[in-house]
PyMOL commands that place a pseudoatom at each C-alpha (Angstrom):
pseudoatom trace, name=CA, resn=MET, resi=1, chain=A, elem=C, hetatm=0, pos=[2.367, -48.399, -98.808]
pseudoatom trace, name=CA, resn=LEU, resi=2, chain=A, elem=C, hetatm=0, pos=[-1.283, -47.411, -98.575]
pseudoatom trace, name=CA, resn=THR, resi=3, chain=A, elem=C, hetatm=0, pos=[-0.738, -44.097, -96.833]
pseudoatom trace, name=CA, resn=ASP, resi=4, chain=A, elem=C, hetatm=0, pos=[2.223, -41.732, -96.719]
pseudoatom trace, name=CA, resn=LEU, resi=5, chain=A, elem=C, hetatm=0, pos=[3.636, -42.392, -93.255]
pseudoatom trace, name=CA, resn=LEU, resi=6, chain=A, elem=C, hetatm=0, pos=[4.604, -38.768, -92.681]
pseudoatom trace, name=CA, resn=SER, resi=7, chain=A, elem=C, hetatm=0, pos=[1.011, -37.581, -93.115]
pseudoatom trace, name=CA, resn=ALA, resi=8, chain=A, elem=C, hetatm=0, pos=[-0.710, -40.609, -91.556]
pseudoatom trace, name=CA, resn=GLU, resi=9, chain=A, elem=C, hetatm=0, pos=[-2.861, -39.931, -88.518]
pseudoatom trace, name=CA, resn=PRO, resi=10, chain=A, elem=C, hetatm=0, pos=[-3.641, -42.363, -85.679]
pseudoatom trace, name=CA, resn=GLY, resi=11, chain=A, elem=C, hetatm=0, pos=[-6.053, -45.003, -86.923]
pseudoatom trace, name=CA, resn=SER, resi=12, chain=A, elem=C, hetatm=0, pos=[-4.770, -44.841, -90.509]
pseudoatom trace, name=CA, resn=LEU, resi=13, chain=A, elem=C, hetatm=0, pos=[-4.115, -48.148, -92.256]
pseudoatom trace, name=CA, resn=VAL, resi=14, chain=A, elem=C, hetatm=0, pos=[-0.570, -47.851, -93.617]
pseudoatom trace, name=CA, resn=ALA, resi=15, chain=A, elem=C, hetatm=0, pos=[0.192, -51.388, -94.787]
pseudoatom trace, name=CA, resn=GLN, resi=16, chain=A, elem=C, hetatm=0, pos=[-1.490, -54.692, -95.463]
pseudoatom trace, name=CA, resn=PHE, resi=17, chain=A, elem=C, hetatm=0, pos=[-0.360, -58.076, -96.736]
pseudoatom trace, name=CA, resn=SER, resi=18, chain=A, elem=C, hetatm=0, pos=[-2.332, -61.227, -97.452]
pseudoatom trace, name=CA, resn=PRO, resi=19, chain=A, elem=C, hetatm=0, pos=[-0.045, -64.075, -98.532]
pseudoatom trace, name=CA, resn=LEU, resi=20, chain=A, elem=C, hetatm=0, pos=[-1.283, -67.337, -99.967]
pseudoatom trace, name=CA, resn=PRO, resi=21, chain=A, elem=C, hetatm=0, pos=[-2.253, -69.805, -97.245]
pseudoatom trace, name=CA, resn=SER, resi=22, chain=A, elem=C, hetatm=0, pos=[0.569, -71.974, -95.920]
pseudoatom trace, name=CA, resn=THR, resi=23, chain=A, elem=C, hetatm=0, pos=[0.768, -75.526, -97.255]
pseudoatom trace, name=CA, resn=ALA, resi=24, chain=A, elem=C, hetatm=0, pos=[2.051, -78.719, -95.645]
pseudoatom trace, name=CA, resn=GLU, resi=25, chain=A, elem=C, hetatm=0, pos=[5.164, -78.368, -97.833]
pseudoatom trace, name=CA, resn=ASP, resi=26, chain=A, elem=C, hetatm=0, pos=[5.736, -74.839, -96.489]
pseudoatom trace, name=CA, resn=LEU, resi=27, chain=A, elem=C, hetatm=0, pos=[5.677, -76.244, -92.945]
pseudoatom trace, name=CA, resn=VAL, resi=28, chain=A, elem=C, hetatm=0, pos=[8.222, -78.938, -93.825]
pseudoatom trace, name=CA, resn=ARG, resi=29, chain=A, elem=C, hetatm=0, pos=[10.562, -76.290, -95.259]
pseudoatom trace, name=CA, resn=TYR, resi=30, chain=A, elem=C, hetatm=0, pos=[10.043, -74.012, -92.249]
pseudoatom trace, name=CA, resn=ALA, resi=31, chain=A, elem=C, hetatm=0, pos=[10.627, -76.913, -89.826]
pseudoatom trace, name=CA, resn=ARG, resi=32, chain=A, elem=C, hetatm=0, pos=[13.933, -77.719, -91.530]
pseudoatom trace, name=CA, resn=ALA, resi=33, chain=A, elem=C, hetatm=0, pos=[15.050, -74.099, -91.442]
pseudoatom trace, name=CA, resn=SER, resi=34, chain=A, elem=C, hetatm=0, pos=[13.935, -73.377, -87.877]
pseudoatom trace, name=CA, resn=GLY, resi=35, chain=A, elem=C, hetatm=0, pos=[14.502, -76.716, -86.200]
pseudoatom trace, name=CA, resn=ASP, resi=36, chain=A, elem=C, hetatm=0, pos=[10.888, -76.708, -84.936]
pseudoatom trace, name=CA, resn=THR, resi=37, chain=A, elem=C, hetatm=0, pos=[9.795, -80.249, -85.786]
pseudoatom trace, name=CA, resn=ASN, resi=38, chain=A, elem=C, hetatm=0, pos=[6.825, -80.417, -83.416]
pseudoatom trace, name=CA, resn=PRO, resi=39, chain=A, elem=C, hetatm=0, pos=[4.483, -83.046, -84.919]
pseudoatom trace, name=CA, resn=LEU, resi=40, chain=A, elem=C, hetatm=0, pos=[1.529, -80.607, -84.718]
pseudoatom trace, name=CA, resn=HIS, resi=41, chain=A, elem=C, hetatm=0, pos=[3.158, -78.929, -87.726]
pseudoatom trace, name=CA, resn=LEU, resi=42, chain=A, elem=C, hetatm=0, pos=[4.188, -82.032, -89.661]
pseudoatom trace, name=CA, resn=ASP, resi=43, chain=A, elem=C, hetatm=0, pos=[2.008, -85.052, -88.834]
pseudoatom trace, name=CA, resn=LEU, resi=44, chain=A, elem=C, hetatm=0, pos=[-1.642, -84.683, -89.823]
pseudoatom trace, name=CA, resn=GLU, resi=45, chain=A, elem=C, hetatm=0, pos=[-2.796, -87.660, -87.749]
pseudoatom trace, name=CA, resn=PHE, resi=46, chain=A, elem=C, hetatm=0, pos=[-1.026, -86.269, -84.672]
pseudoatom trace, name=CA, resn=ALA, resi=47, chain=A, elem=C, hetatm=0, pos=[-2.632, -82.848, -85.234]
pseudoatom trace, name=CA, resn=ARG, resi=48, chain=A, elem=C, hetatm=0, pos=[-6.061, -84.480, -85.554]
pseudoatom trace, name=CA, resn=GLN, resi=49, chain=A, elem=C, hetatm=0, pos=[-5.536, -86.477, -82.358]
pseudoatom trace, name=CA, resn=ALA, resi=50, chain=A, elem=C, hetatm=0, pos=[-4.719, -83.166, -80.654]
pseudoatom trace, name=CA, resn=GLY, resi=51, chain=A, elem=C, hetatm=0, pos=[-8.087, -81.777, -81.784]
pseudoatom trace, name=CA, resn=PHE, resi=52, chain=A, elem=C, hetatm=0, pos=[-7.141, -79.825, -84.915]
pseudoatom trace, name=CA, resn=ASP, resi=53, chain=A, elem=C, hetatm=0, pos=[-8.701, -80.296, -88.351]
pseudoatom trace, name=CA, resn=ASN, resi=54, chain=A, elem=C, hetatm=0, pos=[-5.385, -79.798, -90.125]
pseudoatom trace, name=CA, resn=LEU, resi=55, chain=A, elem=C, hetatm=0, pos=[-1.698, -79.152, -89.499]
pseudoatom trace, name=CA, resn=VAL, resi=56, chain=A, elem=C, hetatm=0, pos=[-0.944, -76.154, -87.284]
pseudoatom trace, name=CA, resn=VAL, resi=57, chain=A, elem=C, hetatm=0, pos=[1.138, -73.410, -88.892]
pseudoatom trace, name=CA, resn=HIS, resi=58, chain=A, elem=C, hetatm=0, pos=[4.209, -72.489, -86.819]
pseudoatom trace, name=CA, resn=GLY, resi=59, chain=A, elem=C, hetatm=0, pos=[3.535, -69.384, -84.733]
pseudoatom trace, name=CA, resn=MET, resi=60, chain=A, elem=C, hetatm=0, pos=[6.947, -68.027, -85.649]
pseudoatom trace, name=CA, resn=LEU, resi=61, chain=A, elem=C, hetatm=0, pos=[6.080, -68.406, -89.344]
pseudoatom trace, name=CA, resn=ASN, resi=62, chain=A, elem=C, hetatm=0, pos=[3.073, -66.148, -88.718]
pseudoatom trace, name=CA, resn=MET, resi=63, chain=A, elem=C, hetatm=0, pos=[5.408, -63.694, -86.988]
pseudoatom trace, name=CA, resn=ALA, resi=64, chain=A, elem=C, hetatm=0, pos=[7.713, -63.870, -90.021]
pseudoatom trace, name=CA, resn=PHE, resi=65, chain=A, elem=C, hetatm=0, pos=[4.784, -62.874, -92.243]
pseudoatom trace, name=CA, resn=LEU, resi=66, chain=A, elem=C, hetatm=0, pos=[4.048, -59.961, -89.903]
pseudoatom trace, name=CA, resn=GLY, resi=67, chain=A, elem=C, hetatm=0, pos=[7.710, -58.970, -90.232]
pseudoatom trace, name=CA, resn=ARG, resi=68, chain=A, elem=C, hetatm=0, pos=[7.429, -59.233, -94.000]
pseudoatom trace, name=CA, resn=LEU, resi=69, chain=A, elem=C, hetatm=0, pos=[4.507, -56.815, -93.869]
pseudoatom trace, name=CA, resn=LEU, resi=70, chain=A, elem=C, hetatm=0, pos=[6.921, -54.327, -92.308]
pseudoatom trace, name=CA, resn=THR, resi=71, chain=A, elem=C, hetatm=0, pos=[9.886, -54.919, -94.614]
pseudoatom trace, name=CA, resn=ASP, resi=72, chain=A, elem=C, hetatm=0, pos=[7.678, -54.845, -97.727]
pseudoatom trace, name=CA, resn=HIS, resi=73, chain=A, elem=C, hetatm=0, pos=[6.419, -51.374, -96.789]
pseudoatom trace, name=CA, resn=PHE, resi=74, chain=A, elem=C, hetatm=0, pos=[9.229, -49.740, -94.791]
pseudoatom trace, name=CA, resn=SER, resi=75, chain=A, elem=C, hetatm=0, pos=[12.981, -49.848, -95.268]
pseudoatom trace, name=CA, resn=ALA, resi=76, chain=A, elem=C, hetatm=0, pos=[14.639, -52.197, -92.783]
pseudoatom trace, name=CA, resn=GLU, resi=77, chain=A, elem=C, hetatm=0, pos=[16.908, -49.464, -91.415]
pseudoatom trace, name=CA, resn=ARG, resi=78, chain=A, elem=C, hetatm=0, pos=[13.834, -47.484, -90.295]
pseudoatom trace, name=CA, resn=ILE, resi=79, chain=A, elem=C, hetatm=0, pos=[12.310, -50.357, -88.290]
pseudoatom trace, name=CA, resn=ARG, resi=80, chain=A, elem=C, hetatm=0, pos=[13.446, -49.681, -84.720]
pseudoatom trace, name=CA, resn=THR, resi=81, chain=A, elem=C, hetatm=0, pos=[11.383, -52.232, -82.782]
pseudoatom trace, name=CA, resn=PHE, resi=82, chain=A, elem=C, hetatm=0, pos=[9.093, -55.115, -83.634]
pseudoatom trace, name=CA, resn=SER, resi=83, chain=A, elem=C, hetatm=0, pos=[7.237, -57.396, -81.236]
pseudoatom trace, name=CA, resn=ALA, resi=84, chain=A, elem=C, hetatm=0, pos=[4.411, -59.885, -81.537]
pseudoatom trace, name=CA, resn=ARG, resi=85, chain=A, elem=C, hetatm=0, pos=[1.964, -61.780, -79.358]
pseudoatom trace, name=CA, resn=PHE, resi=86, chain=A, elem=C, hetatm=0, pos=[0.462, -65.083, -80.479]
pseudoatom trace, name=CA, resn=GLU, resi=87, chain=A, elem=C, hetatm=0, pos=[-3.303, -65.104, -79.940]
pseudoatom trace, name=CA, resn=GLY, resi=88, chain=A, elem=C, hetatm=0, pos=[-4.693, -67.980, -81.977]
pseudoatom trace, name=CA, resn=VAL, resi=89, chain=A, elem=C, hetatm=0, pos=[-4.024, -70.929, -84.215]
pseudoatom trace, name=CA, resn=VAL, resi=90, chain=A, elem=C, hetatm=0, pos=[-3.658, -70.889, -87.984]
pseudoatom trace, name=CA, resn=LEU, resi=91, chain=A, elem=C, hetatm=0, pos=[-4.186, -74.160, -89.823]
pseudoatom trace, name=CA, resn=VAL, resi=92, chain=A, elem=C, hetatm=0, pos=[-2.776, -75.172, -93.192]
pseudoatom trace, name=CA, resn=GLY, resi=93, chain=A, elem=C, hetatm=0, pos=[-5.004, -73.696, -95.896]
pseudoatom trace, name=CA, resn=GLN, resi=94, chain=A, elem=C, hetatm=0, pos=[-6.276, -70.763, -93.825]
pseudoatom trace, name=CA, resn=ARG, resi=95, chain=A, elem=C, hetatm=0, pos=[-5.587, -67.311, -95.214]
pseudoatom trace, name=CA, resn=VAL, resi=96, chain=A, elem=C, hetatm=0, pos=[-4.368, -64.590, -92.860]
pseudoatom trace, name=CA, resn=ASN, resi=97, chain=A, elem=C, hetatm=0, pos=[-4.646, -60.858, -93.519]
pseudoatom trace, name=CA, resn=TYR, resi=98, chain=A, elem=C, hetatm=0, pos=[-1.854, -58.829, -91.900]
pseudoatom trace, name=CA, resn=ARG, resi=99, chain=A, elem=C, hetatm=0, pos=[-2.315, -55.097, -91.238]
pseudoatom trace, name=CA, resn=ALA, resi=100, chain=A, elem=C, hetatm=0, pos=[-0.432, -52.152, -89.790]
pseudoatom trace, name=CA, resn=VAL, resi=101, chain=A, elem=C, hetatm=0, pos=[-2.323, -49.171, -88.359]
pseudoatom trace, name=CA, resn=VAL, resi=102, chain=A, elem=C, hetatm=0, pos=[-0.846, -45.981, -86.921]
pseudoatom trace, name=CA, resn=ALA, resi=103, chain=A, elem=C, hetatm=0, pos=[-1.186, -46.030, -83.120]
pseudoatom trace, name=CA, resn=GLU, resi=104, chain=A, elem=C, hetatm=0, pos=[0.541, -42.737, -82.396]
pseudoatom trace, name=CA, resn=ARG, resi=105, chain=A, elem=C, hetatm=0, pos=[3.023, -40.233, -83.709]
pseudoatom trace, name=CA, resn=LEU, resi=106, chain=A, elem=C, hetatm=0, pos=[6.158, -39.871, -81.614]
pseudoatom trace, name=CA, resn=GLY, resi=107, chain=A, elem=C, hetatm=0, pos=[9.034, -37.379, -81.883]
pseudoatom trace, name=CA, resn=ASN, resi=108, chain=A, elem=C, hetatm=0, pos=[10.947, -38.984, -84.742]
pseudoatom trace, name=CA, resn=GLY, resi=109, chain=A, elem=C, hetatm=0, pos=[8.809, -42.017, -85.322]
pseudoatom trace, name=CA, resn=ILE, resi=110, chain=A, elem=C, hetatm=0, pos=[5.470, -43.673, -85.725]
pseudoatom trace, name=CA, resn=GLN, resi=111, chain=A, elem=C, hetatm=0, pos=[4.197, -46.421, -83.428]
pseudoatom trace, name=CA, resn=LEU, resi=112, chain=A, elem=C, hetatm=0, pos=[2.240, -49.017, -85.395]
pseudoatom trace, name=CA, resn=MET, resi=113, chain=A, elem=C, hetatm=0, pos=[-0.305, -51.550, -84.162]
pseudoatom trace, name=CA, resn=LEU, resi=114, chain=A, elem=C, hetatm=0, pos=[0.070, -54.814, -86.064]
pseudoatom trace, name=CA, resn=GLU, resi=115, chain=A, elem=C, hetatm=0, pos=[-2.342, -57.691, -86.438]
pseudoatom trace, name=CA, resn=GLY, resi=116, chain=A, elem=C, hetatm=0, pos=[-3.019, -60.813, -88.414]
pseudoatom trace, name=CA, resn=SER, resi=117, chain=A, elem=C, hetatm=0, pos=[-6.591, -62.073, -88.704]
pseudoatom trace, name=CA, resn=LEU, resi=118, chain=A, elem=C, hetatm=0, pos=[-8.300, -64.988, -90.375]
pseudoatom trace, name=CA, resn=LEU, resi=119, chain=A, elem=C, hetatm=0, pos=[-10.957, -64.287, -92.982]
pseudoatom trace, name=CA, resn=ASP, resi=120, chain=A, elem=C, hetatm=0, pos=[-13.660, -64.702, -90.315]
pseudoatom trace, name=CA, resn=GLY, resi=121, chain=A, elem=C, hetatm=0, pos=[-12.065, -61.787, -88.425]
pseudoatom trace, name=CA, resn=LYS, resi=122, chain=A, elem=C, hetatm=0, pos=[-10.517, -63.845, -85.605]
pseudoatom trace, name=CA, resn=ARG, resi=123, chain=A, elem=C, hetatm=0, pos=[-7.184, -62.281, -84.650]
pseudoatom trace, name=CA, resn=VAL, resi=124, chain=A, elem=C, hetatm=0, pos=[-4.346, -64.816, -84.476]
pseudoatom trace, name=CA, resn=ILE, resi=125, chain=A, elem=C, hetatm=0, pos=[-1.374, -62.514, -83.911]
pseudoatom trace, name=CA, resn=SER, resi=126, chain=A, elem=C, hetatm=0, pos=[-0.898, -58.924, -82.785]
pseudoatom trace, name=CA, resn=GLY, resi=127, chain=A, elem=C, hetatm=0, pos=[2.086, -56.716, -82.233]
pseudoatom trace, name=CA, resn=GLN, resi=128, chain=A, elem=C, hetatm=0, pos=[3.766, -53.364, -82.388]
pseudoatom trace, name=CA, resn=ALA, resi=129, chain=A, elem=C, hetatm=0, pos=[6.495, -51.723, -84.391]
pseudoatom trace, name=CA, resn=LEU, resi=130, chain=A, elem=C, hetatm=0, pos=[8.274, -48.402, -84.141]
pseudoatom trace, name=CA, resn=ILE, resi=131, chain=A, elem=C, hetatm=0, pos=[9.195, -46.885, -87.496]
pseudoatom trace, name=CA, resn=SER, resi=132, chain=A, elem=C, hetatm=0, pos=[11.660, -44.014, -87.641]
pseudoatom trace, name=CA, resn=THR, resi=133, chain=A, elem=C, hetatm=0, pos=[10.633, -41.021, -89.759]
pseudoatom trace, name=CA, resn=ILE, resi=134, chain=A, elem=C, hetatm=0, pos=[14.140, -39.570, -89.991]
for i in range(1, 134): cmd.bond("trace and resi %d" % i, "trace and resi %d" % (i + 1))
show_as sticks, trace
zoom trace
């Protein structure tokens, strides 16, 4: 964790995670596990015909990385809520930086603002999480 959550003030960056970019093989494994076999994720020619330069990374895989940001920095039993909103497309080979920033301090918890952005700064996923401090 970058900042002690108990002393973190609103606006403080408390966690970040930047995994290696997803590969076509990662998408095949995720498709098998999730059952999401949409050809945008698996068939490069189909993705190109749909207007993309490469395969499209599953939105739920991006949400899983956002969840990993949380579980890598906070114990699972302290995570009370977690939600996400898909805002953009991630293509195979694109790196995403995930971040958690303190939004506000609540009675026995901290509300976090979550986001994942491409290296050019374009946000592709956002969300919220409530972390218990007791």
